C-alpha positions as MATLAB code, in Angstrom:
seq = 'MMFCQMGFGFSFYGVMIVLTPFFLEKLQYSEADTLMVIGAFGAVGTLFSIAGGVIGDKFLGAYRSLVVGYVAFTLGYVLLMISAVGVNVPLSLMGIALASYGRGLMSPNYPTLFQTTFASQADFEKVYPINYSVNNLGAFLGQYVFPFLTLIIGYKGNFMLSAIMAGLGVLSLLLIRKPLVTHADEIDKTPVSVQSWLKFFGLSALMIAVVFYMFSDMDIGQYIVYAISAAAIGYFVVLMLKAARSTALRMGTILIMVLLSIAFFVYYGQMMTSMNIVAINTMRGDLFGIIPIQPEGSLVMNPLWCAVAGPVIAFITNRLEKRDIFLSTPVKVGVAFILTTIAFAILTVSLLHIGPDTILRPEIFLLVHFFQAFAEVVVGSLVVAYILSVAPKAIASFSVSLFMVAMAVSGIIGAVFSTSIALDKGTKLTQAIAVESYGGFFMTLTIFAVVLTVVAFLSAILIKKMLKAADDWDQQQSQHGQH';
ca = [
      25.378  -62.477   52.568;
      22.897  -60.179   51.726;
      21.092  -63.137   50.208;
      21.255  -64.834   53.172;
      19.717  -62.092   55.112;
      17.092  -61.407   52.919;
      16.113  -65.090   52.914;
      16.126  -64.868   56.905;
      13.833  -61.798   56.565;
      11.293  -63.533   54.124;
      11.312  -66.666   55.991;
      11.211  -65.305   59.731;
       8.947  -62.564   59.512;
       6.707  -64.388   57.229;
       6.369  -66.860   59.579;
       5.743  -64.219   62.258;
       2.805  -62.797   60.247;
       0.868  -65.996   60.159;
       1.649  -67.213   63.439;
      -1.183  -64.960   65.163;
      -3.986  -66.222   62.950;
      -2.525  -69.736   63.174;
      -2.256  -70.042   67.142;
      -5.721  -68.360   67.210;
      -7.564  -70.358   64.645;
      -5.797  -73.812   64.729;
      -4.126  -74.052   68.042;
      -7.287  -72.309   69.464;
      -5.269  -69.892   71.769;
      -7.019  -66.889   73.603;
      -6.014  -63.453   72.226;
      -4.256  -62.566   75.576;
      -2.284  -65.982   75.271;
      -1.704  -65.380   71.528;
      -0.108  -62.004   72.312;
       2.189  -63.404   75.010;
       3.604  -66.129   72.418;
       3.896  -63.957   69.476;
       5.613  -61.179   71.372;
       8.028  -63.804   73.208;
       8.724  -65.222   69.657;
       9.735  -61.624   68.375;
      11.982  -61.180   71.431;
      13.151  -64.468   72.815;
      15.403  -65.103   69.936;
      17.274  -62.175   70.679;
      17.701  -63.057   74.150;
      19.426  -66.077   72.788;
      21.845  -63.583   71.363;
      23.803  -63.421   74.784;
      24.864  -66.893   74.269;
      25.118  -66.402   70.668;
      27.848  -63.823   71.247;
      29.653  -65.953   73.692;
      29.472  -68.808   71.424;
      30.995  -66.612   68.520;
      33.858  -65.169   70.710;
      34.621  -68.318   72.756;
      33.802  -71.742   71.249;
      32.935  -71.517   67.412;
      33.565  -68.277   65.614;
      31.139  -66.086   63.924;
      31.301  -68.187   60.785;
      30.210  -71.518   62.483;
      27.940  -69.915   64.510;
      26.265  -68.161   61.627;
      26.004  -71.647   59.710;
      24.678  -73.477   62.784;
      21.860  -70.924   63.164;
      20.465  -71.335   59.602;
      20.561  -74.996   60.406;
      18.195  -74.493   63.390;
      15.960  -72.178   61.401;
      15.733  -75.033   58.952;
      14.877  -77.722   61.466;
      12.570  -75.059   63.414;
      10.574  -74.423   60.363;
      10.138  -78.407   59.363;
       9.091  -78.751   62.852;
       6.233  -76.077   62.350;
       5.400  -77.604   59.285;
       4.685  -81.251   60.766;
       2.653  -79.510   63.510;
       0.198  -77.647   61.328;
      -0.462  -81.233   59.546;
      -1.195  -82.748   62.721;
      -2.265  -79.718   64.834;
       0.257  -80.445   67.419;
       0.754  -77.581   70.264;
       4.180  -79.278   71.725;
       5.538  -79.338   68.105;
       5.081  -75.654   67.343;
       6.395  -74.680   70.472;
       9.530  -76.647   69.675;
       9.605  -75.530   66.196;
       9.449  -71.737   67.390;
      11.821  -72.429   69.934;
      14.423  -73.995   67.398;
      13.872  -70.766   65.452;
      14.183  -68.774   68.068;
      17.741  -70.094   68.855;
      18.854  -69.934   65.349;
      18.141  -66.027   65.405;
      20.074  -65.949   68.543;
      23.188  -67.287   67.041;
      22.923  -64.932   63.810;
      22.066  -61.893   65.438;
      25.376  -61.069   67.087;
      27.602  -62.857   64.707;
      26.228  -61.840   61.285;
      27.325  -58.108   61.622;
      30.613  -59.188   63.579;
      31.559  -61.364   60.367;
      29.912  -58.885   57.691;
      32.006  -56.079   59.365;
      35.424  -57.990   58.743;
      34.652  -57.964   54.763;
      34.819  -54.272   54.930;
      38.042  -52.133   54.528;
      37.444  -49.717   57.510;
      34.522  -49.111   60.202;
      33.252  -45.916   58.253;
      32.887  -48.092   55.182;
      30.846  -50.769   57.199;
      28.647  -47.932   58.707;
      27.674  -46.563   55.251;
      26.551  -49.990   54.219;
      25.037  -51.542   56.884;
      21.762  -49.649   56.881;
      21.343  -50.597   53.289;
      22.230  -54.333   54.725;
      19.251  -53.619   56.975;
      16.897  -52.544   54.076;
      17.834  -55.868   52.417;
      16.553  -57.732   55.436;
      13.301  -55.584   55.364;
      12.898  -56.209   51.494;
      12.829  -59.956   52.366;
      10.511  -59.436   55.277;
       8.178  -57.229   53.014;
       7.923  -60.092   50.466;
       7.351  -62.655   53.277;
       5.095  -60.380   55.059;
       2.850  -59.593   52.107;
       2.749  -63.328   50.179;
       2.417  -65.569   53.308;
      -1.361  -64.341   54.299;
      -2.520  -65.196   50.728;
      -0.325  -68.398   50.199;
      -2.163  -69.466   53.656;
      -5.510  -69.496   51.515;
      -3.587  -71.427   48.628;
      -1.243  -73.950   50.516;
      -2.156  -73.372   54.141;
      -0.086  -72.820   57.016;
       1.738  -76.050   56.344;
       2.752  -74.966   53.018;
       3.982  -71.363   54.326;
       6.187  -73.240   56.804;
       7.598  -75.555   54.278;
       8.648  -72.570   52.289;
      10.401  -70.945   55.132;
      12.428  -74.287   55.637;
      13.324  -74.078   52.140;
      14.689  -70.304   52.156;
      16.803  -71.238   55.421;
      18.223  -74.360   53.803;
      19.103  -72.000   50.963;
      20.823  -69.769   53.297;
      23.054  -73.031   54.648;
      23.832  -73.826   51.181;
      25.114  -70.145   50.378;
      27.061  -69.816   53.316;
      28.951  -73.153   52.728;
      29.555  -71.832   49.055;
      31.235  -68.755   50.221;
      33.000  -70.342   52.930;
      36.581  -69.534   52.151;
      36.585  -65.976   51.155;
      34.544  -65.069   54.461;
      36.870  -67.170   56.660;
      39.850  -65.660   55.112;
      38.923  -62.183   56.323;
      37.446  -63.445   59.555;
      38.972  -63.136   63.167;
      41.710  -65.813   64.030;
      39.056  -68.095   65.998;
      37.282  -68.629   62.556;
      40.461  -70.102   61.103;
      41.628  -72.462   63.518;
      39.943  -75.943   64.185;
      37.671  -76.110   67.015;
      38.557  -78.637   70.003;
      36.062  -81.688   71.188;
      35.779  -80.076   74.442;
      34.520  -76.513   72.711;
      31.935  -78.643   70.487;
      30.806  -80.322   73.732;
      30.360  -77.378   75.331;
      28.515  -75.901   72.859;
      25.880  -78.533   72.196;
      25.526  -78.551   75.912;
      24.784  -74.827   76.100;
      22.245  -75.215   73.070;
      20.429  -77.999   74.357;
      19.832  -76.145   77.722;
      18.721  -72.958   75.958;
      16.173  -74.615   73.855;
      14.852  -76.439   76.537;
      14.547  -73.237   78.622;
      12.598  -71.530   75.760;
      10.558  -74.403   75.134;
       9.225  -74.091   78.886;
       8.860  -70.438   78.324;
       6.585  -70.628   75.463;
       4.578  -73.440   77.367;
       4.196  -71.370   80.580;
       4.383  -67.537   79.544;
       3.513  -66.391   83.216;
       6.515  -67.460   84.535;
       8.556  -67.397   81.345;
       8.632  -63.674   81.189;
      10.393  -63.908   84.388;
      13.311  -65.962   83.094;
      13.737  -63.299   80.336;
      14.116  -60.423   82.763;
      16.377  -62.713   84.899;
      18.731  -63.596   81.968;
      18.766  -59.936   81.075;
      19.210  -58.289   84.278;
      22.276  -61.085   84.678;
      23.642  -60.165   81.141;
      23.745  -56.546   81.650;
      24.953  -57.037   85.372;
      27.708  -59.098   83.682;
      28.554  -56.153   81.483;
      28.469  -53.634   84.252;
      31.139  -55.959   86.524;
      33.526  -55.956   83.168;
      33.150  -52.284   82.941;
      34.133  -51.812   86.498;
      37.175  -53.923   85.865;
      38.419  -51.899   82.920;
      40.701  -48.917   82.719;
      39.193  -45.524   82.878;
      38.927  -44.759   79.363;
      37.485  -48.189   78.411;
      35.033  -48.130   81.152;
      33.799  -44.724   80.096;
      33.031  -45.956   76.607;
      31.214  -49.143   77.903;
      29.052  -46.733   79.890;
      27.779  -45.417   76.841;
      26.986  -48.856   75.459;
      25.064  -49.384   78.655;
      22.904  -45.898   78.169;
      22.450  -46.883   74.455;
      21.293  -50.408   75.386;
      18.756  -48.579   77.944;
      17.302  -46.343   75.315;
      16.887  -49.385   73.105;
      14.871  -51.089   75.675;
      12.546  -48.217   75.699;
      12.737  -47.903   71.905;
      11.858  -51.492   71.203;
       8.640  -51.522   73.752;
       7.193  -49.272   71.022;
       8.525  -51.642   68.308;
       7.338  -54.667   69.697;
       3.597  -53.188   69.510;
       3.651  -53.774   65.764;
       3.578  -57.427   66.200;
       1.096  -57.345   68.957;
      -1.550  -54.451   70.041;
      -0.758  -52.904   66.888;
      -1.335  -56.206   64.689;
      -4.370  -57.186   66.879;
      -6.084  -53.436   66.093;
      -5.483  -54.047   62.430;
      -6.871  -57.517   62.474;
      -9.947  -56.367   64.210;
     -10.307  -52.706   62.468;
      -8.376  -52.403   58.904;
     -10.535  -53.311   56.236;
     -10.452  -52.425   52.232;
      -7.507  -52.323   49.712;
      -4.722  -49.958   49.959;
      -5.701  -46.884   47.861;
      -8.655  -48.848   46.901;
      -6.423  -50.945   44.412;
      -3.720  -52.996   46.336;
      -5.308  -56.049   47.812;
      -4.288  -56.653   51.520;
      -5.365  -58.896   54.243;
      -5.938  -57.541   57.942;
      -3.213  -59.819   59.500;
      -0.905  -58.455   56.639;
      -0.753  -54.866   57.618;
       2.670  -55.592   59.256;
       4.132  -55.855   55.722;
       3.943  -52.024   55.461;
       6.847  -52.153   58.344;
       9.389  -53.815   56.249;
       8.303  -51.894   52.947;
       8.956  -48.560   54.339;
      12.145  -50.264   56.101;
      13.753  -51.018   52.727;
      13.003  -47.351   51.649;
      14.481  -45.983   54.846;
      17.983  -47.536   54.702;
      19.167  -45.796   51.306;
      17.267  -42.761   52.152;
      18.948  -42.459   55.518;
      22.223  -42.946   53.997;
      21.566  -40.497   51.391;
      20.868  -38.010   54.142;
      23.743  -38.678   56.229;
      26.100  -38.362   53.350;
      24.662  -34.908   52.390;
      24.983  -33.857   55.620;
      28.300  -34.829   56.300;
      29.281  -33.158   52.834;
      28.245  -29.938   54.398;
      30.047  -30.667   57.829;
      27.267  -31.779   59.641;
      27.833  -34.688   61.673;
      25.292  -36.157   63.642;
      25.926  -38.634   66.615;
      24.429  -41.763   66.936;
      23.022  -40.972   70.111;
      21.264  -37.747   68.681;
      19.749  -39.698   65.812;
      18.352  -41.998   68.515;
      16.633  -38.872   69.816;
      15.401  -38.028   66.234;
      14.111  -41.761   66.180;
      12.035  -41.220   69.519;
      10.387  -37.925   67.718;
       9.575  -40.116   64.588;
       7.936  -43.068   67.022;
       5.847  -40.370   68.744;
       4.356  -39.099   65.589;
       3.587  -42.593   64.515;
       1.752  -43.361   67.913;
       0.027  -40.122   67.684;
      -1.389  -40.780   64.380;
      -2.748  -44.129   65.648;
      -4.258  -42.633   68.915;
      -6.267  -39.869   66.815;
      -7.491  -42.458   64.388;
      -8.777  -44.592   67.112;
     -10.110  -41.779   69.294;
     -12.128  -40.642   66.293;
     -13.032  -44.183   64.815;
     -16.643  -44.564   63.610;
     -19.415  -46.926   64.590;
     -18.447  -49.176   62.168;
     -15.034  -49.523   64.001;
     -13.227  -49.761   60.400;
      -9.805  -48.042   59.722;
      -8.503  -47.747   56.473;
      -5.218  -49.271   55.393;
      -3.535  -45.978   54.742;
      -3.696  -45.217   58.342;
      -1.803  -47.961   58.959;
       0.840  -47.000   56.160;
       1.433  -43.826   57.512;
       1.850  -44.886   61.063;
       4.654  -47.650   59.794;
       5.969  -45.058   57.592;
       7.295  -42.873   60.947;
       8.000  -45.987   62.907;
      10.087  -47.685   60.270;
      12.418  -44.881   59.796;
      12.784  -44.824   63.456;
      13.408  -48.429   63.585;
      16.263  -48.218   60.712;
      17.893  -45.625   62.555;
      17.932  -47.613   66.067;
      18.304  -51.068   64.542;
      21.191  -50.277   62.159;
      23.172  -47.419   63.754;
      23.118  -48.391   67.392;
      24.854  -51.746   66.631;
      27.417  -49.936   64.401;
      28.022  -47.635   67.274;
      28.312  -50.579   69.768;
      31.103  -52.331   67.582;
      32.966  -48.841   67.140;
      33.363  -48.289   70.743;
      33.251  -52.000   72.635;
      36.510  -53.865   73.321;
      37.584  -56.112   70.565;
      37.639  -58.891   73.140;
      33.686  -58.690   74.026;
      32.925  -57.397   70.695;
      30.049  -59.943   70.111;
      28.976  -60.035   73.643;
      28.484  -56.178   73.578;
      26.415  -56.186   70.346;
      24.432  -58.979   72.061;
      23.311  -56.713   74.877;
      21.561  -54.821   71.990;
      19.624  -58.180   71.312;
      19.047  -58.323   75.205;
      17.524  -54.953   74.902;
      15.145  -56.289   72.298;
      14.231  -59.088   73.737;
      13.074  -57.708   77.393;
      11.500  -54.526   75.791;
       9.497  -57.367   73.732;
       8.297  -59.289   76.587;
       7.335  -55.697   78.198;
       5.655  -54.640   75.467;
       3.782  -58.059   74.861;
       2.723  -57.554   78.651;
       1.287  -54.139   77.965;
      -0.246  -55.255   74.923;
      -2.546  -58.083   76.757;
      -4.177  -54.907   78.248;
      -6.316  -54.655   75.065;
      -6.764  -58.169   74.311;
     -10.736  -59.101   73.818;
     -12.210  -62.292   75.541;
     -13.202  -64.724   72.854;
     -16.421  -64.104   71.598;
     -16.240  -60.177   72.507;
     -17.545  -57.959   69.671;
     -15.785  -55.207   69.179;
     -17.775  -51.645   69.558;
     -17.199  -48.218   68.962;
     -16.797  -47.520   72.849;
     -14.434  -50.342   73.202;
     -12.297  -49.085   70.320;
     -12.259  -45.614   71.608;
     -11.653  -46.490   75.177;
      -9.522  -49.453   75.179;
      -7.617  -49.013   72.008;
      -7.341  -45.243   72.037;
      -6.820  -45.310   75.594;
      -3.613  -47.435   75.281;
      -2.074  -45.582   72.503;
      -2.479  -42.532   73.954;
      -0.631  -43.291   77.097;
       1.999  -44.690   74.803;
       2.285  -41.448   72.887;
       2.546  -39.503   76.290;
       5.511  -41.647   77.427;
       7.114  -41.493   73.917;
       7.232  -37.435   74.419;
       9.256  -38.164   77.947;
      11.377  -40.510   76.253;
      12.271  -38.235   73.456;
      13.463  -35.656   75.916;
      15.429  -38.428   77.832;
      17.006  -39.499   74.698;
      18.355  -36.110   73.816;
      19.602  -35.439   77.268;
      21.519  -38.972   77.161;
      23.134  -37.800   73.683;
      24.662  -34.869   75.915;
      26.086  -37.009   78.468;
      27.400  -39.635   76.203;
      29.313  -36.822   74.244;
      30.768  -35.744   77.370;
      31.659  -39.317   78.499;
      33.238  -39.937   74.987;
      35.313  -36.828   75.441;
      36.432  -37.657   78.723;
      37.616  -41.336   77.370;
      39.682  -39.747   74.747;
      40.970  -36.929   77.634;
      42.137  -39.592   79.531;
      44.077  -41.694   76.656;
      45.654  -38.654   75.857;
      47.100  -38.158   79.307;
      48.177  -41.769   79.721;
      50.079  -41.777   76.529;
      51.584  -38.564   77.391;
      52.558  -39.815   80.668;
      54.105  -42.989   79.088;
      56.367  -41.026   76.944;
      57.564  -39.320   79.772;
];
């Protein structure tokens, strides 16, 4: 399963890093339109997780959903390869729509299935951050080599390589079907009815059509994302209000964590949009003077640090626990916001003091990604584990998909924000533009990050009280039942 995760990271993030120059150079998109499409590609796949969670819970089960997801990845990359040969915009959009759909099926069902392979929730939580690092190891390899491979095999070669990796993921899942299904939930062990398959294919066709339309017209598409996200969160709130008091309190903590995640991933999304454009326009030179790196390859620094961060965070957590220091997940999220604040402050200062040559060294971006990556691993891995620990079993995958919804809506919001620094075609970057536009933009984000850090720690206190109230209620009900 970790091989599948690494293959996903390699292919998906490798494709993502070359999509920006592909849309700018080959498809002749403007900077603003490219930022919106890339932001949507990074986010919309997670929006499909809403349906992916329902499909896993109600129709196919986590294992079958995962297999279909990897098949969709494969077909999406094949369409991108064909579109690169003929420079076909509709095929390109359909390709990224299919890849987004595959990601939506994978995102909630992978952790749900992976969790069943562990003896306890505690074991799962210890290993999942390392699994997150495996994903980022694949992303690191993809994001580093794809810009260089473009010079050798072109965009079509990159897309073909991604299709091969996704295809190997399908083959791997088929080979390990028996041990996975043996420990999986009951729905994975029972045959799927024809009616369920028809509902699945109908829902799938509708989703792919909607996202294709969104990519074709992002001005309207962004509002579809907002509407679907609001509907998913609204449905969760309805379920919460109908639940027993203790269950409702625990679901309420999930809602708070989802809202904090939305705020965090607005910042995360800047790496693929505004921060990437800044790197393309300003980053020059080899890393430490010896490691060659393409400007559009600056994103590779994120998975590099994420691969390091997983084991480091697991080590620190274990050391603290041996000293009887137990930090809750909400407190760790507060720490993540501190790290994000530092990351954006570093970039802000660098841009406000940029020279007349408008050049930033790669080492600056390496430092920025260091702090942001550690924050990402905390939020990206531990929040999912937290949701699984408190969510009602019947809606576990759907609850996890709310985290993906947070990534989706924040990705679109972040992309909209990032367009404020987009330059018109033919505009030359000057020191004044870099300081006022780029520097001012990231300074505003840094100030808001400080505010969000305070909100996160206050939320941690509230969540602790809500969980205690839920436990007290369960205890009262248990005592009442005994009487």
